[in-house]
N, C-alpha and C positions, 0 to 999 in steps of 0.2 A: 298515718297521715296520707292525704292524698299528693298527687306531683303538684298540682297547682297551689295546696295551701303549705308545703315548703317551698315552693318559689316564693309566695308571699311572705312566709316566714324571714326568709332571708335577707328580702329586700326590708322589710320593718327593722331587723335588725342593724341594718346598714344606715336607716334614714337619717339619723340625727349624728353621723359622721361626719368628721370636719370636711372632708372631702366634697360630698353631697351638699351639704351647707353652703358652702364655696360654690359649688354649680350654681344653686338658687338665689347667690349674690345674699344670702344670710349671714347673721355674726358668726364667727367661729373663734374656737379656742386657741387655734393657732393658724397659721398659713399651712394648707396640708401640702403634702409631697408625693410625686411618685415621679418615675421615668420612663419615657419612652424606650423600649428594648431593655426595660430590668430584668425581663423573663428571659434569661439565657447570655450569650454573647461572651460577657466578661466573668461570669461564675464559673469558677472551677468545678463546682457540684454539678452545673450544667452539663459541662462539655464531658463529665464522668458519665452522666445517665445518658448523652446524647450517643456516647461513643458506637460508633457502628450501625447508629441507625440515620436512614437519610431524613432530609428535613420534610419533607410532604408527610413520610411515614412516620414521625415523630408527632405531627397536628394530628393524627387519625388515631392514636393509641389514647385513651381516656386517663387510665393511670399514668401516664407519662406527661400527659398534657398538664394533669393536676399537680403533680410533683413539680415539674418546671415553674409553672404558675405560682406556687408557694413560695418556692425558694426566697426571692427576692423581701417579699414580707418578713419573713422567718429572719433573715439576715440584717435588713437594713431598717426594718420598721418603718416601711412607706403606710402611708394612709391610704392607698388603694393597690388591688391588683389588677395587672391586667392580662387578659386571658392570652394564655399562649396559643399562637396559630401563625398564619401569612395570609397576604392579601391576596394570594392566589387559590388559596383553598376552594373558594365557592366555584372558579373556573375550573377548575379540575373536577370539582363535585357533577359538574353539569357536562363533563365529556371532553373538554379541551385535553388535547395532547401536549402536556407541558412538564418539565421537572425543575426544582433548584437546583441548579448546579452549584457546589462549593469555588468561592471565589467569583464567582459571576452574576448569579440571581436567577430570577425565573428564566426560561428559555423557552418558547412556543415552537413545535413541531412543524406547525403549519400557520403561518401570521394570519390575520384577517386584513385580506386587501380588496375585496369584492364583495360583492351584495350576495353572491352564493356563499361565503363565507360566513356571512352574517347568520344565513339559516342554522349555522351548526351550533347557536348559542341557545339552548333552549332556558325556559326561566324554571331556578331550582326549586326543589320541592324539599321539605323538610327529612323527609326520607333518603334523601341525598346525605346527611351530614347528621347520622345519627350519633356519631361519636361527639359532636358537640354537644350536643343537647347532653349526652351521658355525662361530660367532662363538667359542665358546668353545675348540675346537679350534684357532682363529690365537691366541687369547688366551694359553693355556696355553704354546705353542708359544714365544711373545714373554715371557712373563712370568719364565719361568725358576723361579727358587727363590722369587719373590714369589707367595703364595696367591691364588687368587682365588675371590671370594665370590659364591653366587650368592643368590636371594632371591625372595619371593613374598610377594604379600599374604594374609594370614589371613582365613578365612571370615566372621568380623566385620566387618572393613571392606570387603571387598569386596561382601557381601550389603548392607552401608549405601549402598554407592554404586548399588548396583542398584535396590535399594527405593526411594530419594530420588530416583533420576534425576541426579546428581549431588552436587557437595560439601554439607555441610550443617553448621549450627553445633547444632541441637537434636535432630535426629534422632528427630522426631516422626512421621516414617512407620515406620521401623525398630522404635521402641519399640512403636508402636501394633500391628505384626506381632507382635512379642516376647510380649505380654501378650495380644492380642487372639485371634491364632490359634498358640499354641504349636506346633502340630503340622506347619504349613505353614513355620513358621520352623526347627523342627527340621530337616526334608528338605529344606529350602534352605541351611542353612549345611553338611548331612552333604552334600551335591552339591557344593558349593564347597570342602569338603573334599577331596574326590576331585579334583577340577579342580587344586587346589593341590599336591597331593602328587603327581600325575602331571607337573606342571609341574616341580615339584623335582627329581622323577626324571630328568627328562630332563637338566638342568643336571648332577648330580651324576655321570651317566652319560658326560656329555661330558666330564667333567674336573674341575668344580670343587672345592676344597678344603675350603669351609665352606658354610653356607647360613644364611639370615636371614627369621625370620617376622616381616612388619610386621605388627603388628594399632595402624594407626596410631591409631584412634578410640576404642580398648576403654577408655580413662579415662574415656567419657561414661556408662559402668554402674557400679553399686553391685558390691561383692564378691559378695553372694549371689547377684547377677542373671550376674555373669560366670561364677560356679561352674556355673548352673544351665544357661544358656544358649548359654554361648559357648566355656567349656573344654573341653567335648567333641569338640566339632569340632575345635579346635585341636590336641588331644592326637592326634586320628587322623591327623592331619597328622604331626605328630612322630613317632607311631609307623611311619607308613607308609615314613618314610625312616630308622629307628633302625639297619637292618641293615648300613650303607652305612659305618660307622665315619666320620662325618665330622660335625665337631663342628655342633650346631644353637643358633642364637642366636634370641632370643625378643626385642622390642623393640614397645612403644606408648608413646603421647605420655600425661601427666597418670596414669599407670599406679600413680602410690605407692602408692595402696590395694589394688593388686592384685599387686604383685611377688611375694609369694608363691606365689598362685595361677598367676602366667605361668611362676613356676619348676616348679610342679606339674603344669603341662601336658606337659613332658617336655625343654624346653630345657637345653643343657649351659651356657649363658650366658644370662644376662638384662640386656636393656639397660634402661639406667636414666635418665631423662631428668633436667634440671638441679633439679627440686625437691626431691628427697631426696638428702642427704649419700652417698656412697658408703658410708661405715661403717654407719648407719643401713640403708640399703637392702641390706646384708650380713645384720644382724640379722632384717630381714625376710623376705628370699629363704632363709636357712639355709645350713648346710653343703651342701658337695658340688656347689655351681656356681661356676662364674667369672661375674664383671660386668665391663660393658661401660660406659663413658660417664665424665663427664657434664658437660662445661664447656656452660654456656649458650651458644649461638651468638651471641647480640648481646653477649658479652662482646666477641668480635672488632672491635666497630666502635670499641674505646676505645683511647687509647694502647698502646704494647707492654707498658710497665711494668705496668698494669692487668691486662691479660691475662697475663702472667707470675705477678702477685699471686694472680688467681685460679687458675690452672691450679696453685699450689703448692697450694692451699686443696683442689682435687681429688686431687693426688696425696698429700696428705698422709691424707685421710679416707680412701684407698685403700691406704694401708700396710697389710703384714700380711694384704691378701686373700688368699685359695687362688688366685685368677687374676684378672688386671686388665688390659683392654684401653682404654685411653685413646681416648676420642672424645667428640664433641658430644651433648650433650641432645636434639639434634634434627637435621634436616638444614643443611647449609651454606644461609646465606641467598643470593639471588643477588647482592647488592650489597657482600658479602664481598672485602675485598682480599685476591687471592690470595697475596699476598706474607706477609699476617698468617698464614694457614695455612701457608706453609713454614716463616716463624719459630717456630712453634706446635709442630710435628713436630721441629725440631731443639731446640727449647727442652726437649719432654718427654723425648728421647734422651738428652739432656746430663744431665739432672736425675735419670736413673733409670737411668744407665748403673752396671752391675755388676762 
């Protein structure tokens, strides 16, 4: 079987999954469930296979990526797998000198602050990330009818890391460029949109069934600034993969005021964090989009009865939506009890079985 035939076979097997039906706003046998950061962090089997392997290196070993991606599917019975990687992988692949430091996050050796720095960012070629194509091929063969979600960081969030040199709470250098040198800013996020789109195309052509664009830090912006300085680059990414007939999910943290705009940028599914109830999120996003979310990840540290009560609140608020994918309002926290996640998946399936 040719490589393209294998990709098509994997997508066909997953086509009737509850997850992809919900993405397309069709009828589902139950509300599908997956969790951001389900691949890793909280699982002891993840920590075991990652022992002594730096984060970025672990993203470049296809066998390891495959094992880590499959672990939560085996353990929790989630309705979709998410490809194990990191949003800075494409930046590393095009030559940015960065590392992921434990307890800190991505740290960039030479931050982007001038137009000369922009010249260091070239467009990504599939040959830069052969390990991604190889791992996705291995995964789709293993997953069968379970969909695989690919992902990338959105231009604003990647730009923030590059400008700040690492994680930030205030984004002061990022905002200084946005407002002080808007032409350089636009050229930077446009270049990052090309890199991000190329990275998503690699994943789609390798066989993923859906893609998610993480704009983790977009909630730091006012809606008018988001529309003017960020939305065009995100829309460019979504437009670049529109022809593949693969659902596109858009997610950010603290983006309650931006939900309508994030939908406008081109997503088929809008991710909602825990700050906005799902019915209100649907009102803000408007018709024609599925929604994903939105249990507060911290709820999982409470007793089972409390988790179930908060889960029912989410499901009740999502009742009647055009399409709903149950997820947390952000990623799984590292100290989460894995059994709590397993129980949560079973509970959502049981409560929503049709």
